[in-house]
C-alpha positions in Angstrom: 83.8 87.3 42.7 84.2 89.0 46.2 83.2 86.0 47.9 85.6 83.9 46.0 88.4 86.6 46.6 87.5 86.2 50.4 87.3 82.4 50.5 90.6 81.7 48.8 92.4 83.6 51.7 91.6 81.1 54.2 93.3 79.5 56.0 96.4 81.9 55.5 94.2 84.9 56.9 91.5 85.0 59.6 88.5 87.1 59.1 89.6 89.7 61.3 92.8 90.0 59.3 90.8 90.9 56.1 90.0 94.5 55.5 87.8 95.8 52.6 88.3 99.1 51.0 85.1 100.1 49.0 82.5 102.7 48.2 79.9 103.5 50.5 77.1 102.1 48.2 79.0 98.5 48.3 79.3 98.4 51.8 76.0 96.6 52.7 75.8 94.0 49.8 79.5 93.1 50.6 79.0 92.7 54.2 75.8 90.5 53.3 78.1 88.3 51.1 80.9 88.0 53.6 79.3 88.1 57.0 82.1 86.6 58.6 84.2 89.6 58.3 83.9 92.2 61.1 82.0 95.2 60.2 84.8 97.6 61.4 87.0 96.0 59.0 85.2 97.6 56.0 86.9 100.9 55.1 85.0 103.4 53.2 86.3 105.7 50.4 84.0 108.6 49.9 84.9 108.6 46.3 87.5 106.8 44.2 90.8 108.5 43.7 92.9 105.8 42.3 94.7 102.7 43.6 97.4 104.6 45.6 95.1 106.7 47.8 92.9 103.5 48.3 96.0 101.6 49.4 97.2 104.4 51.7 93.8 104.6 53.3 93.7 100.8 54.0 97.4 101.1 55.2 96.7 103.7 58.1 93.8 101.5 59.2 96.1 98.4 59.4 99.0 100.4 60.9 96.6 101.4 63.7 95.7 97.7 64.4 99.2 96.4 64.0 102.3 98.7 63.2 104.3 95.5 62.2 101.8 94.0 59.9 102.6 92.7 56.4 100.0 93.9 54.0 98.7 92.0 51.0 96.7 94.1 48.5 94.4 91.8 46.5 91.5 92.9 44.5 88.1 91.2 43.9 87.9 91.1 40.2 90.7 88.4 39.8 89.9 84.9 38.7 92.2 82.4 40.0 92.0 78.5 39.6 95.1 77.6 41.2 94.0 78.5 44.8 96.7 76.6 46.7 99.5 77.6 44.6 98.3 81.3 45.0 98.2 80.8 48.9 101.8 79.4 48.7 102.7 82.5 46.6 101.4 84.8 49.1 103.4 83.0 52.1 106.6 83.1 49.9 106.1 86.9 49.0 105.4 87.6 52.8 108.9 86.3 53.5 110.4 88.5 50.8 108.5 91.5 52.1 109.8 90.8 55.8 113.2 91.8 54.4 111.7 95.4 53.4 111.0 94.6 49.7 108.0 95.8 47.9 106.9 92.7 46.3 104.4 92.1 43.6 103.1 88.9 42.2 104.0 88.6 38.4 101.8 86.5 36.2 103.7 84.2 33.5 102.2 85.6 30.2 100.4 83.2 28.1 100.0 85.4 25.1 101.6 89.0 24.1 98.6 90.6 25.4 98.3 94.6 25.1 95.9 94.7 27.9 98.1 94.3 30.8 101.2 96.1 32.3 104.5 94.1 32.1 107.3 93.8 34.7 110.9 93.2 33.6 112.7 90.7 35.9 116.3 91.8 37.0 118.8 90.1 39.1 117.9 86.8 40.9 117.2 87.5 44.6 117.1 83.8 45.6 114.1 81.5 46.3 111.2 81.7 48.7 109.2 78.6 49.7 110.2 77.1 46.2 109.4 80.3 44.3 112.1 82.3 42.2 112.5 85.9 43.3 113.8 88.8 41.1 114.4 92.4 41.6 111.8 94.3 39.4 113.8 96.4 36.8 110.9 98.1 35.1 107.4 98.5 34.7 105.8 98.9 31.3 102.2 100.0 30.8 100.0 98.2 28.2 102.8 98.0 25.3 102.1 97.9 21.6 101.6 94.4 20.0 105.2 94.4 18.6 106.5 95.2 22.0 104.5 92.7 23.9 105.4 90.1 21.7 109.3 90.7 22.1 108.5 90.8 25.9 107.0 87.4 26.0 109.5 85.9 23.7 112.5 87.2 25.9 111.2 85.3 29.0 112.2 88.3 31.0 108.8 89.7 31.7 105.8 88.9 33.6 102.3 90.6 33.5 101.7 93.1 36.2 98.9 91.4 38.4 98.3 94.3 40.5 98.7 92.3 43.7 101.3 93.5 46.3 102.8 92.4 49.4 104.8 94.8 51.8 105.3 95.7 55.4 102.8 98.2 56.2 105.5 100.7 57.5 107.3 100.3 54.1 104.5 101.2 51.8 103.8 104.1 54.2 107.5 105.3 54.1 107.2 105.2 50.2 104.0 107.2 49.9 105.7 109.9 52.2 108.6 109.7 50.1 107.1 109.8 46.6 103.6 111.3 47.3 104.3 113.8 50.1 101.2 115.9 49.5 99.0 112.8 49.8 101.0 111.6 52.9 100.3 115.0 54.8 96.5 114.4 53.8 96.8 110.8 55.1 98.3 111.8 58.2 95.5 114.1 58.9 93.0 111.5 58.5 95.1 108.9 60.6 95.3 111.5 63.4 91.4 111.1 63.9 91.2 107.3 63.7 89.0 106.1 66.4 87.4 109.3 67.2 84.2 111.2 66.2 86.3 113.4 64.0 87.3 110.6 61.6 84.4 110.7 59.1 84.1 114.6 59.0 87.9 114.8 58.4 87.9 111.9 55.7 85.0 113.6 54.0 86.5 116.9 53.9 90.0 115.8 52.9 89.4 113.0 50.5 88.0 115.0 47.5 91.2 117.1 47.6 93.4 114.1 47.0 95.0 113.8 43.7 94.0 110.8 41.8 96.9 108.3 41.2 97.7 104.6 40.5 100.0 102.8 42.8 102.2 101.8 39.7 102.8 105.4 38.8 102.7 106.8 42.2 104.9 104.4 44.1 106.3 101.3 42.3 107.9 102.9 39.3 110.1 105.2 41.5 110.5 102.7 44.4 113.7 101.0 45.5 113.7 97.4 46.7 111.0 96.3 44.5 110.8 92.5 44.0 108.6 90.5 41.8 107.8 86.6 42.2 106.5 85.2 38.9 103.8 82.9 39.4 101.5 80.6 37.1 98.1 80.5 39.3 95.4 80.2 36.6 95.0 84.0 36.7 92.8 86.2 34.8 91.9 89.9 35.5 88.2 90.1 34.7 88.4 93.7 33.8 87.0 93.3 30.3 84.0 91.6 28.7 86.3 89.6 26.5 87.8 88.0 29.5 84.4 87.1 30.9 83.6 85.5 27.6 86.9 83.3 27.9 86.0 82.3 31.5 82.3 81.3 31.4 80.8 78.2 29.7 79.6 78.8 26.1 76.5 77.3 24.3 76.8 75.1 21.2 76.7 78.1 19.1 79.6 79.6 20.9 77.4 82.1 22.9 77.7 83.1 26.6 74.6 84.3 27.8 73.6 85.7 31.2 70.0 86.9 31.3 66.9 86.3 29.2 67.8 86.1 25.6 66.3 84.6 22.5 68.4 84.5 19.2 68.3 83.4 15.7 71.6 82.7 13.9 73.6 84.2 16.7 77.1 83.0 17.3 80.2 83.7 19.4 78.4 86.6 21.1 78.4 87.7 24.8 74.9 88.8 26.0 74.7 90.2 29.5 71.2 91.2 30.3 69.0 92.4 33.1 65.2 92.1 33.4 64.4 92.8 29.7 64.6 90.1 27.0 67.4 90.5 24.6 66.5 89.4 21.0 69.2 89.0 18.5 69.2 88.1 14.8 72.1 87.4 12.6 74.9 88.4 14.9 78.5 87.0 15.3 81.3 88.1 17.5 79.5 90.8 19.4 79.3 92.0 23.0 75.7 93.2 24.1 75.5 94.5 27.7 72.0 95.6 28.8 71.7 97.4 32.2 68.8 99.7 33.5 70.2 102.9 32.1 72.4 102.0 29.3 72.9 99.4 26.4 76.3 98.7 25.1 76.7 96.9 21.6 80.0 96.5 19.9 82.2 93.9 18.3 84.1 91.5 20.6 87.5 92.7 19.3 86.7 96.3 20.1 85.2 95.9 23.6 88.2 97.7 25.0 87.3 100.8 23.5 84.6 101.2 26.1 87.2 103.5 27.7 86.7 105.9 24.9 83.0 105.9 25.6 83.6 106.9 29.1 85.7 109.7 28.1 83.3 110.9 25.7 80.5 110.9 28.4 82.7 112.7 30.8 83.6 115.4 28.1 79.8 115.8 27.4 78.9 116.0 31.1 77.1 113.0 31.2 78.6 111.6 34.3 75.2 110.4 35.5 75.7 107.3 33.2 79.1 106.6 34.5 
């Protein structure tokens, strides 16, 4: 998916214009998957602190390269079938961002999903490259089924894709205004860019950074936020259910990745590793077998994996996370 994420940016971006913010353990495999990207464009987070700090770290590197740059924030776990339409949408969003707006791509809802955040479209801001542009009135995180249905039926809401486009100076201004403590930390790190003091400073400061998402930390309180609704064949592959929908299924409705033998098994996702997964009499399940953990749950409850993660943290089992 990382390779696809990089490939679909051409020809809008040259390799030297693409930065990758990731953890240290991922740098080597990602470099191998995208050898065309300059090694210096891989920005290492010592540890994950949420999307707001991640974006801020990328922004100071970009500002050092080009203080007048327009920055597009795109994640590698998105599945997009309408590549050409996606590129046109990015070009349109860049035009809106030039005017000082913080722009987000909104996804036309295909169902009243409770797994996504929603953006309410406000007054029209005109068009760009044939795309309608609206002021973003409100962000709503993962609503109830009843609220989600009302939002979709109203036609006034888009799914929050988590893809953002803005001038690099504008996002840093917003971070300074809305997350001042973090901005001071960011400025301390930025002052060492290009010097031998960068990594020691980053490693010292970063663990002290408060975890925060870009939605809560910036977008919900920002002025001049715009949304460009798009229909680009988008899926956020953040759940096993989404993966089940995207991959080809067998005649029995099973999606199987890895060694498997089954009897009377239907409509089940099986994600295995080296070991053989054997199933008998299962229907509508998710089975994920990795080196150090095994997950088994009904497909309709796969989003409750978050509860397992919380339980492991509460019990001090961080080595399994």
